C-alpha positions in Angstrom: 13.2 4.1 6.4 11.9 4.4 2.8 13.7 3.8 -0.4 13.8 6.7 -3.0 14.9 6.8 -6.6 17.1 9.8 -7.5 16.9 10.0 -11.3 19.4 12.1 -13.4 17.4 13.9 -16.1 19.8 14.3 -19.0 19.0 16.4 -22.1 19.0 14.4 -25.3 20.5 17.1 -27.4 22.8 18.4 -24.7 26.4 19.2 -25.5 28.9 17.4 -23.3 30.9 19.6 -21.1 34.5 20.4 -22.0 37.0 18.0 -20.4 38.1 20.4 -17.6 34.5 21.1 -16.7 33.6 17.4 -16.9 36.5 16.5 -14.6 35.2 19.0 -12.0 31.6 17.6 -12.3 32.9 14.1 -11.8 34.9 15.2 -8.7 31.7 16.6 -7.2 29.7 13.5 -8.2 32.3 11.2 -6.6 32.1 13.4 -3.4 28.3 13.1 -3.4 28.5 9.3 -3.8 31.1 9.1 -1.0 28.8 11.2 1.3 25.9 8.8 0.5 28.1 5.8 1.3 29.4 7.3 4.6 25.9 8.2 5.7 24.7 4.6 5.0 22.1 6.0 2.6 23.3 4.4 -0.6 21.6 1.2 -1.8 22.8 1.4 -5.4 23.9 4.0 -7.9 25.2 4.2 -11.4 25.3 6.0 -14.8 23.5 4.6 -17.8 24.7 4.2 -21.4 23.1 6.3 -24.1 19.5 5.5 -25.0 20.6 4.2 -28.4 22.2 1.2 -26.6 18.8 0.1 -25.2 16.8 -2.9 -26.3 13.1 -3.2 -25.6 11.6 -6.6 -24.9 7.9 -7.0 -25.6 5.6 -9.9 -25.0 3.5 -10.8 -28.0 1.3 -13.8 -28.6 3.2 -15.9 -25.9 6.6 -15.0 -27.3 8.9 -12.0 -27.1 10.0 -9.5 -29.7 13.1 -7.4 -29.4 13.4 -3.9 -30.7 16.7 -1.9 -30.7 16.7 1.6 -29.3 14.8 3.2 -26.4 11.2 2.5 -25.6 10.4 6.2 -26.1 12.4 9.1 -27.5 12.1 12.5 -26.0 13.9 15.7 -25.1 15.4 14.1 -22.0 16.3 10.6 -20.8 17.3 8.8 -17.7 21.1 9.2 -17.6 21.8 7.7 -14.2 20.2 6.8 -10.9 20.7 6.3 -7.2 18.5 4.3 -5.0 18.8 5.6 -1.5 17.4 5.0 2.0 16.0 8.1 3.8 14.0 8.7 6.9 11.4 10.6 4.9 10.6 12.9 2.0 12.5 15.9 3.3 15.7 13.8 3.9 15.4 12.4 0.4 14.9 15.9 -1.1 18.1 17.0 0.7 20.0 14.2 -1.1 18.3 15.3 -4.3 19.5 18.9 -3.7 23.1 17.6 -3.1 22.9 15.5 -6.3 21.7 18.4 -8.4 24.4 20.7 -7.1 27.0 18.0 -7.8 26.0 17.1 -11.3 24.3 20.3 -12.5 21.3 18.5 -14.0 17.8 18.1 -12.7 17.2 15.3 -10.3 13.8 13.6 -9.9 13.2 12.3 -6.4 10.5 9.6 -6.2 9.6 7.2 -3.4 9.2 3.5 -3.9 5.8 2.2 -2.8 5.5 1.0 0.8 7.8 1.4 3.8 11.1 -0.4 3.9 12.7 -1.7 7.0 16.4 -1.0 7.6 
């Protein structure tokens, strides 16, 4: 089994869905997470706060410097993630497809380096 990262690609200037639409998206996302759990594929998942809440820690001259805000700004940001276990690329892509259908946003599927037991 390998571990894969499913990244939710969130538009930085996106307009949040209306409350009724958001409720339906959340229902689908909860169903997706329940399916991951029932299949034993979920290692960890969660949504992330907005990029403005980030703090970057840099090493400089043997000390650290903190900077408020995201490391980089762009048209999209990492809005959430799932770390899953899958038998291979195709199985991971199937989970990515299900995630994309549930949330309605692009999902980047990326393997972790090396094989993982269990």
